[in-house]
C-alpha positions, 0 to 999 in steps of 0.5 A: 479497447476504449474506456466505457462506463463499465471499465470506469465503474469497475476501476473506481470501485476496486480502487476504493479499497485503496482510499480506506487503505490510505485512511487507516494507514494515516489516521493514527498519526493524529491519535498517538497523543490522545492514546498515550494519555488514555491508556498510559502508554509508555516504554516498559521493560518486558521479560522475553525468554532468551532475550532477557529484559527488552525495552518495548514501546507500547506506542510502537506496538499500538501503531505496528499491530495493525501492520502485523495484521496487514502482513497476514492479510496480504500473504493470504489474500492472493490464494483466497483471491485466486480461489474465490475471486478478488471481487468476493474477497474485497467484500470481506475486507470492507467488513473488516474495515467496518469492524475495525473502525467501530472497534477502535471507536468504542474500545474500552481497553488497550487490548481491545484496541489492539485487536480492533487495529489488527482487524483493520490491518487484515483488511488493509493487507487484503485490499492492497493485494486484491484491488490492483489484481482485480483492476489489472485483470480487467484493464486494457494493456495501454491503459493498465498502468494509469488504471491500476495506478487509480488504486495508489491515487485512492491511497493518497486521497485516503491519506489526505482525508485522514489528515484533513479529518484529524484537523477538522475533528480537532477543531471540535474540541471533543476532549478525551474522546477526540481520538475515538472519533478520528479512528471511528469515522472510517466506518462510513466510507467502509460501508459505502465500499461494501455496497458498491462492490455488489455493482461490479463484475468478476474479472474475466481472467479469474473466470477463465481460470475457473473454465467459465469462458462464456461468462469471461467473454461477456465481461470482455464484451461488457468492457468494450473489447473489440475482439472478445473471442481473440482476447479470450483465446490469448488469455486461455493460452496463457493459462494452459498450464493452470487449466491442466492443474488447479494449483500452481506453486509460486516457488515452482522449480524448473530445470534446477531453478526457480521458474518465477525467480525473476518476478519474485526478486522484483516483487520483494525488492520493490516491496522492501525498498518502498518501506526502506524509504521510510514512507510509512514510518514518517506518515504514521509519526508525522505529528510527532516528527513536527512536535520534536521540531518545535511545532504546536499541535494545531500547527502539526495538524495543518502541516500534515494536511499540506504534506497530504496535498503534496502527496496527492498532487504528485501521485497524479503527476506520477500516474500521468507519467507512468505509461509515458516515462515508464516504471524504471525511469520514475523509480530512478528519479525518485531514488535520487530525489528522496535521497537528498530530501531525507539527507536534508531532514537528517541534517536539520535534526542533527544540527538543530538548526533551520527547523523552519525548513523541515516542512519543505524538505518533507514536502519535497521528499513526499513529492519525489516518493509519490511520482516514483515508488508511490506510483509504481509499486502496485502497478509493477507487482501486479504486472510481472507475474503470470495469471496463474500465480499473480495473486500469490505474487502480489501477496509476496510483494505486498507481504514483503512491503508490510513486513518491512513496514511493521518492523520499521514502524515499531523501531522508528520511535525507539531509535528516534529517541536517541537521535532524530537524525539516525532514522533519516540517515538510514533511509537516505542510504537505502535510497542509494542502494535502491538506485543501483538495484533498479538501474541494473536489475529492473526491466521496463514493463510499460505498454507491454501486455501481461502475456507478452511480459511473461514471454519477456521474462521467460516464464511462459 
C-alpha cells in the first residue's frame, strides 16, 4: 500500500487534534503572571479533612485543573471511540476545545476559568487517545510509525505556535487583557479542526468491529490497499473473539493471569516515564524557570520560542528515525541524553552559577526528549494492544501519562520554591530508571503488522 491523497488527508486531519493538544498544553506558560495578577493567585492554607491545614498553590491548581480533565478524557475516550468510532468522538473533542478557548477568554472569575480549562482538558485527553488510534488503524504497517508520529509532530508544532503566539501577543501591549487573548486564540484552529473532520472516512478496522465489512472494504480500497479482500480477512481473523462478544475487558484473565498483562505494563511504563522526565512540568512553567534564573519577561518569551523550535526539529528527526532505528533504541538514547541534560539544569540552580547556560541545557534536554519519548509514546501505545481493546489500552497508557502530568505539574512550583535544583535532580534519576526498564522489558515493534505483533506478544 502506497501513500495516496486519502491516506494523507485522513492522517493530516486526525493529527490536527495533536496541534490543539500541544497549543493548549504550552500556552498557559505565558499567562501565569497575568492570571496571578488578575485573580490574586497565591499559596493559601486550606483545611482538608484528615490532613489538617494544607498549603495549596492556586497557580498550581489553575495549571493542573486542565490535566485532571485530561485524565478523565483519556480514560473514557477509548471506550467511547470503540463504541461510536474515533472520527465521531474527535468531533466532540473539537467542540470542547472551542468552548474551552472562548470560556477562558471571557472568564469573569477564577472558578469559571477553572471550569473552562477543565473542558479543554477533556478535549486534550480525548484527542490524545483518539487521534493516534484513528491513524494507526488506517496506516499500512511499513508507514505506521511515521504516520502515527505526525500526531506527535502536530503536538510540538502546537507547542511552538503557542510560544510564538504568546510572544507576538505580548508585543501588542494589551495590558490586563493580554492573557485572555493568549488563551482565546485557540478557538480559531479548533473550529477549523471541527469542519475538516467531516471530510475523512471512518476507520476500516472500526467498521469491521461493527460487522460493516462492505464499508470497511471500501475504505481499504480508498486507502489504496493492493488486496483489500485479503487485508480485510486478516483484520477479521484478528477480531474473531470480538465478533462473538461485543464487549472485551482490558483486564481479562486467562489461565490465571491477565491476558493483556504485557501490553498493560508497557503502556503504563511508557506513559509514566514520559512525565517522570519532567517534560510537561517544564513546558508549563518554562517562563517561570527562566525568570527564576534572572531572565526578563520578553527574553523568557523568546527563549521559549527557541525551545519550541528545537522541539519541532528534533521531533521531525525522531519521526525520520522511528521506523529505521526502532522505538526501543530511540528510548534508550533519549534516556541517556535527558538524564545528563537534566543533571546540568539541576547543577546550574544548585550552584547559582552559569545561568547563561540554562537555555542550552534545556534545548539539549528538549532535543533528546523529542527524538525519543516524544516521538515514540503515542506510536508505541497504539501498537501493543490488539484491535478489540486498543482504544481501552490507549486510554490506560494515556491516562497514566496524564495522571502523572497532573500530579507533577501541581507539585513542581511547590518543590521548586524550596530549591530550583530538586525537581531536576528527581527527573534525572527517573531517566536512569527508565533506561533499565526499557533495556530489559520493552520489545521492538518497528515494521511489524498489528496482527503479527499480537502473536509476538502472545495475546492472540
